[in-house]
C-alpha positions in Angstrom: 25.6 13.0 -5.0 23.9 15.9 -3.3 20.2 15.1 -2.4 19.1 18.1 -4.3 20.5 16.5 -7.5 19.0 13.1 -6.6 15.5 14.4 -6.4 15.2 15.6 -10.0 17.0 12.4 -11.2 14.4 10.2 -9.6 11.5 12.3 -10.8 12.9 12.5 -14.3 13.5 8.7 -14.4 10.0 8.0 -13.0 8.4 10.3 -15.6 10.3 8.9 -18.6 9.6 5.3 -17.7 6.0 5.9 -16.8 5.4 7.8 -20.1 7.0 5.0 -22.1 4.8 2.4 -20.4 1.7 4.6 -20.9 2.5 4.9 -24.6 2.7 1.2 -25.2 -0.5 0.6 -23.3 0.9 -0.6 -19.9 0.1 0.9 -16.5 2.6 3.8 -15.7 3.2 2.6 -12.2 5.1 -0.4 -13.6 7.5 2.0 -15.3 8.1 3.9 -12.1 9.0 0.7 -10.3 11.3 -0.3 -13.2 13.0 3.1 -12.9 13.7 2.3 -9.3 15.1 -1.2 -10.1 17.5 0.3 -12.7 18.6 3.1 -10.3 19.1 0.4 -7.7 21.7 -1.6 -9.7 24.8 -1.7 -7.5 27.1 0.4 -9.7 24.5 3.1 -10.3 23.3 3.1 -6.7 26.8 3.4 -5.3 27.5 6.2 -7.8 24.3 8.2 -7.2 23.2 7.6 -3.6 24.9 8.5 -0.4 23.5 7.4 3.0 21.9 10.8 3.4 20.3 10.7 0.0 18.7 7.2 0.7 17.3 8.5 4.0 15.7 11.4 2.2 14.3 9.2 -0.6 13.0 6.8 2.1 11.2 9.7 3.8 9.7 11.0 0.6 8.5 7.5 -0.3 6.7 7.4 3.1 5.1 10.7 2.2 4.2 9.3 -1.2 2.2 6.3 0.2 0.6 8.5 2.9 -0.7 11.0 0.4 -1.7 8.3 -2.1 -3.9 6.5 0.4 -5.2 9.8 1.7 -6.2 10.7 -1.8 -7.9 7.3 -2.2 -9.9 8.0 1.0 -10.8 11.4 -0.3 -12.0 10.2 -3.7 -13.6 6.8 -3.0 -17.4 6.6 -3.0 -18.2 5.7 0.6 -21.6 4.4 -0.3 -20.1 1.9 -2.7 -17.9 0.5 0.1 -21.0 0.2 2.3 -22.8 -1.7 -0.4 -19.8 -4.1 -0.9 -18.8 -4.6 2.7 -19.9 -8.3 2.8 -17.8 -9.3 -0.2 -14.9 -7.2 1.0 -14.8 -8.8 4.5 -15.0 -12.3 3.0 -12.3 -11.7 0.4 -10.0 -10.0 2.9 -10.2 -12.9 5.4 -9.9 -15.7 2.9 -7.1 -14.1 0.9 -5.1 -13.5 4.0 -5.6 -16.8 5.9 -4.8 -19.1 3.0 -1.3 -17.6 2.0 -0.4 -17.3 5.7 -1.2 -21.0 6.3 0.7 -22.0 3.2 3.7 -19.8 4.0 3.9 -20.9 7.6 3.5 -24.6 6.7 6.1 -24.4 3.9 8.9 -22.9 6.0 8.1 -25.2 9.0 8.2 -28.4 6.9 11.1 -27.6 4.5 13.2 -25.3 6.6 12.6 -26.3 10.2 16.1 -24.9 11.1 14.8 -21.4 10.8 12.3 -21.8 13.7 8.7 -21.0 14.3 9.2 -17.2 14.6 10.8 -17.1 11.2 7.9 -19.1 9.8 5.4 -16.7 11.5 7.1 -13.7 10.0 7.3 -15.4 6.6 3.7 -16.4 6.5 2.6 -13.0 7.8 4.6 -11.1 5.1 3.1 -13.2 2.4 -0.5 -12.7 3.6 -0.6 -8.8 3.5 -1.5 -6.8 0.5 -0.6 -3.2 -0.6 -3.1 -0.4 -0.9 -0.5 1.9 -2.5 0.1 0.1 -5.8 -3.5 -1.0 -6.1 -4.9 2.6 -5.6 -2.5 4.1 -8.2 -3.3 1.4 -10.8 -7.1 2.0 -10.3 -6.6 5.7 -10.5 -4.6 5.4 -13.7 -7.3 3.3 -15.2 -10.1 5.6 -13.9 -11.6 2.5 -12.1 -11.4 3.5 -8.5 -15.1 4.4 -8.1 -16.4 1.2 -9.7 -18.0 -1.6 -7.8 -15.0 -3.9 -8.2 -12.7 -1.0 -7.4 -14.5 -0.3 -4.2 -14.3 -4.0 -3.2 -10.6 -4.1 -4.0 -10.0 -1.0 -1.8 -12.2 -2.0 1.0 -10.8 -5.5 1.2 -7.3 -4.1 1.2 -8.3 -1.6 4.0 -9.5 -4.6 6.1 -6.3 -6.4 5.3 -4.5 -3.4 6.9 -5.9 -4.6 10.3 -3.9 -7.9 9.8 -0.9 -5.8 8.9 -1.2 -3.7 12.1 -1.5 -6.9 14.2 1.5 -8.5 12.5 3.7 -5.4 12.7 2.9 -5.0 16.4 3.8 -8.7 16.9 7.0 -8.4 15.0 8.0 -5.2 16.8 7.1 -6.9 20.2 9.2 -9.9 19.4 12.1 -7.8 18.1 12.2 -5.9 21.4 11.9 -9.1 23.5 8.2 -8.7 24.2 5.5 -11.3 23.7 1.9 -11.9 22.5 0.5 -10.1 25.6 1.6 -6.7 24.1 -1.0 -7.2 21.4 -3.7 -6.5 24.0 -2.9 -2.8 23.9 -3.8 -2.5 20.1 -7.6 -2.3 20.5 -7.1 0.5 23.1 -4.8 2.4 20.8 -7.2 2.0 17.9 -10.1 3.4 20.0 -7.9 6.3 21.2 -6.9 7.0 17.5 -10.5 7.0 16.3 -11.6 9.3 19.2 -8.8 11.8 18.5 -9.3 11.6 14.7 -13.0 12.3 15.2 -12.3 15.4 17.3 -9.8 16.6 14.7 -12.4 16.0 12.0 -14.9 18.2 13.9 -12.3 21.0 14.2 -11.1 20.9 10.6 -14.8 20.9 9.4 -15.3 24.3 11.2 -11.9 25.6 9.9 -12.8 24.7 6.3 -16.2 26.4 6.5 -14.6 29.5 8.1 -12.0 29.7 5.3 -14.6 29.2 2.6 -16.9 31.9 4.0 -14.0 34.4 4.3 -12.8 34.0 0.7 -9.6 32.1 1.3 -8.0 30.7 -1.8 -7.1 27.1 -2.7 -3.6 27.4 -1.4 -4.8 28.0 2.2 -7.3 25.1 1.9 -4.5 22.9 0.6 -2.3 23.9 3.5 -5.0 22.7 5.9 -5.3 19.4 4.0 -1.6 18.8 4.3 -1.6 19.5 8.0 -4.6 17.4 8.6 -3.3 14.3 6.8 0.1 14.5 8.3 -1.3 14.9 11.9 -3.5 11.8 11.5 -0.7 9.8 9.9 1.7 10.8 12.7 -0.9 10.1 15.3 -1.5 6.6 14.1 2.2 6.0 13.7 2.8 7.2 17.3 0.2 4.8 18.5 2.0 2.0 16.6 -1.1 1.5 14.4 0.9 2.4 11.2 0.7 5.6 9.2 -1.3 3.9 6.4 -4.5 3.6 8.6 -4.2 7.3 9.6 -3.8 8.3 5.9 -6.8 6.5 4.5 -9.1 7.4 7.5 -7.9 11.0 7.1 -9.1 10.9 3.5 -12.6 9.6 4.5 -13.0 12.2 7.3 -11.9 15.0 5.0 -14.3 13.9 2.3 -17.1 14.3 4.9 -15.8 17.6 6.3 -15.9 19.3 2.9 -19.6 18.8 2.3 -20.3 22.3 3.5 -17.8 23.9 1.1 -18.8 25.4 -2.3 -18.6 22.8 -5.0 -16.1 24.6 -7.2 -13.8 25.4 -4.3 -13.9 21.8 -3.2 -13.1 20.5 -6.8 -10.2 23.0 -7.1 -8.7 21.9 -3.8 -9.1 18.2 -4.7 -7.5 18.8 -8.1 -4.6 20.7 -6.5 -4.1 17.9 -4.0 -4.2 15.2 -6.7 -1.8 17.0 -9.1 0.9 17.6 -6.4 0.5 14.2 -4.9 0.7 12.2 -8.2 3.2 14.4 -10.0 5.7 15.0 -7.2 5.3 12.8 -4.1 3.9 9.4 -5.2 6.7 8.6 -7.7 9.2 8.4 -4.8 7.2 5.5 -3.2 7.3 3.4 -6.4 10.9 4.2 -7.2 12.0 3.4 -3.7 10.2 0.0 -3.9 12.4 -0.7 -7.0 15.5 0.6 -5.2 15.1 -2.1 -2.5 15.4 -4.9 -5.1 18.8 -6.5 -5.3 19.6 -8.6 -8.3 22.1 -10.6 -6.3 19.2 -11.9 -4.1 17.8 -13.9 -7.0 20.5 -16.6 -6.8 20.7 -16.9 -3.0 18.2 -19.7 -2.7 16.3 -20.5 -5.9 14.0 -23.1 -4.4 12.9 -20.8 -1.6 12.5 -17.9 -4.0 10.3 -19.8 -6.5 8.1 -21.4 -3.9 7.6 -18.0 -2.1 6.4 -16.4 -5.3 4.2 -19.4 -6.1 2.6 -19.3 -2.6 2.0 -15.6 -2.9 0.1 -15.9 -6.2 -1.7 -19.1 -5.4 -2.7 -18.1 -1.9 -4.2 -14.7 -2.8 -5.9 -15.7 -6.0 -7.3 -19.1 -4.8 -8.1 -17.5 -1.4 -10.3 -15.0 -3.2 -11.9 -17.6 -5.6 -13.0 -19.9 -2.8 -15.3 -17.2 -1.5 -17.6 -17.8 -4.5 -20.4 -19.7 -2.7 -20.8 -16.8 -0.3 -20.0 -13.9 -2.7 -22.2 -11.8 -5.1 -19.3 -11.7 -7.6 -18.9 -14.1 -10.4 -15.7 -16.2 -10.8 -14.2 -13.9 -13.4 -14.6 -10.9 -11.1 -13.2 -12.8 -8.1 -10.2 -13.8 -10.2 -9.2 -10.2 -10.9 -10.0 -9.1 -7.3 -7.5 -11.9 -6.3 -4.9 -10.3 -8.5 -5.5 -7.0 -6.7 -5.1 -8.7 -3.3 -1.9 -10.2 -4.6 -0.3 -6.8 -5.2 2.2 -6.0 -2.5 4.5 -3.0 -2.2 5.1 -1.6 1.3 3.9 -3.4 4.4 5.5 -6.8 3.8 8.8 -5.1 3.1 8.6 -3.1 6.3 7.8 -6.3 8.2 10.6 -8.3 6.5 13.1 -5.4 7.1 12.3 -5.1 10.8 12.5 -8.9 11.2 15.8 -9.1 9.4 17.4 -6.2 11.4 16.5 -7.9 14.7 17.6 -11.4 13.5 14.2 -13.0 13.3 14.7 -14.1 9.7 17.9 -15.0 7.8 19.1 -13.0 4.7 17.8 -15.7 2.3 14.2 -15.4 3.5 14.4 -11.6 3.4 15.7 -11.8 -0.2 12.8 -14.2 -1.2 10.3 -11.8 0.3 11.8 -8.8 -1.6 11.6 -10.7 -4.9 8.0 -11.8 -4.1 7.1 -8.2 -3.5 8.6 -6.9 -6.8 7.0 -9.8 -8.9 3.5 -9.4 -7.4 3.6 -5.6 -7.6 4.6 -5.9 -11.3 2.0 -8.5 -12.1 -1.2 -6.9 -11.0 -1.3 -3.9 -13.4 -0.7 -6.1 -16.4 -3.3 -8.6 -15.3 -6.0 -6.0 -14.6 -5.3 -4.1 -17.9 -5.6 -7.4 -19.8 -8.9 -8.2 -18.0 -10.4 -4.8 -18.7 -9.4 -4.9 -22.4 -11.1 -8.3 -22.8 -14.1 -7.3 -20.6 -14.8 -3.5 -20.7 -17.6 -3.9 -18.2 -15.6 -6.1 -15.8 -15.2 -3.5 -13.1 -18.9 -2.4 -13.0 -20.4 -5.8 -12.3 
């Protein structure tokens, strides 16, 4: 079908399923992913999607997660993240290292024929988390600016550093490089922060100029779009990943708007949020569902089941074992563990690149895709259940 026809089909499907899930008391994001899974059934997918359509949907899904994370950086209370930095760092490290160790060890012991590179990719894909699904769920529940919400977001942001290192390693191996190429990442990160800071200074002056000269919200919103896309493109060009550029862009923009009149600022943020959540973000979650193949379930049941089990156990237990050093109680750590267990984007990118360059076989790729879908589905239900049982859970 023509891409112009596909776009409203996707938006309509995402809207219908998210509303149904909202009505029955479940997080709408789950409905959007389910819409993608149904559209991805072979018969429907072949009927609706041409190669061009899939490329366009892929691009829109990238824009979706870029603007979702940008919005999180724009709305999150920076002071809360500062207050929770110790817990966030502990949780991020522990919930990444345990699943990596378990995943690497499992593949090395039970499937030695795949080799150490495949085990490295496998463990790395299991250890990362997804900011995209986590942020959307917290926004839907109006829990983003709570203490636990700040910890979930900050721990996930720190987890993005592991994602960057792993992606760089996978890309280096895919192109015949080695571990030495990782040495350039700190330099690239410093270069990005320096350029982002200069951009922040410039856009702060532009915002104040537009505000003084009576520009409307449309012009301010245009500057927002340019700013976030420039930072996302910059971080992607430096091979740091567009996710880091998006969330840092949100933080910087939040600071740069302090000199703008309150009503103008609120109107601009509302416009950004409405367009982002209503039009762009659904493509990210639908595309995640589109990547799921029902046939992959039967390719290697043992590998699939253990992969999902390691993902759940590694993230949740990895979070719980920080209790002796954390200010959170066990119940709070348990639900933060569910948040860290939510995947969605990074591990699928890692797995796809590794598969395309022959670093992992199809059965490992299928197991990672199933793991991504299952963990992404599980978090919203677990958190909704926890909040229903403990209304003050997130404030702690």
